[in-house]
C-alpha positions in Angstrom: -13.2 -2.7 5.8 -14.2 -1.9 2.2 -12.1 -3.4 -0.5 -9.8 -1.4 -2.5 -7.4 -2.2 -5.4 -3.7 -1.8 -5.4 -3.8 1.4 -7.5 -6.2 3.0 -4.6 -4.0 1.6 -2.0 -0.7 3.1 -4.0 -2.4 6.4 -3.9 -3.6 6.4 -0.2 0.2 5.4 0.8 1.7 8.2 -1.1 -0.7 10.8 0.2 0.7 9.5 3.7 4.3 10.4 2.8 5.5 6.9 1.5 7.5 7.2 -1.6 7.7 4.7 -4.8 11.1 3.2 -4.6 11.2 0.8 -7.4 8.8 -1.6 -9.4 9.2 -5.2 -9.8 6.9 -6.7 -12.0 3.5 -5.8 -10.8 4.6 -5.1 -7.2 5.4 -1.4 -6.0 7.8 -1.1 -3.4 7.2 1.9 -1.1 9.7 3.5 1.6 9.5 6.0 4.1 12.6 8.0 5.5 13.3 7.1 8.9 11.4 3.9 8.8 13.1 0.4 8.1 9.9 -0.9 6.8 9.2 -1.7 2.9 5.6 -1.9 1.5 5.1 -4.1 -1.4 1.7 -3.2 -2.8 0.4 -5.7 -5.4 -1.2 -3.7 -8.4 -3.2 -6.0 -10.8 -5.3 -3.8 -12.7 -8.4 -3.0 -10.6 -8.5 -6.4 -8.8 -9.2 -5.8 -5.0 -6.6 -6.5 -2.6 -7.8 -9.6 -0.4 -8.7 -8.5 3.2 -5.9 -10.0 5.2 -3.1 -8.5 3.0 -5.0 -5.3 3.0 -5.0 -5.3 6.8 -1.3 -6.0 7.1 -0.4 -3.3 4.6 -2.5 -0.7 6.4 -0.9 -1.8 9.7 2.6 -1.6 8.5 2.1 1.7 6.8 0.6 3.2 10.0 -2.5 4.2 8.2 -5.8 4.2 10.2 -9.0 2.7 8.5 -10.8 6.0 8.3 -8.2 7.1 6.0 -9.3 4.5 3.3 
């Protein structure tokens, strides 16, 4: 799995139907209608998201590895 930044993940999540609910500090909270899941994407400049967190967020969002 390639490393991506929080900004890139936020764009991917938005393309897949998630919308930005609020911003708390450097964390963007996304929600999707009909889903109780809330995604908390850390956006720290262009620093890459660590692999474990990236896998967790992708799994929660229902995004496949090929979409990244």
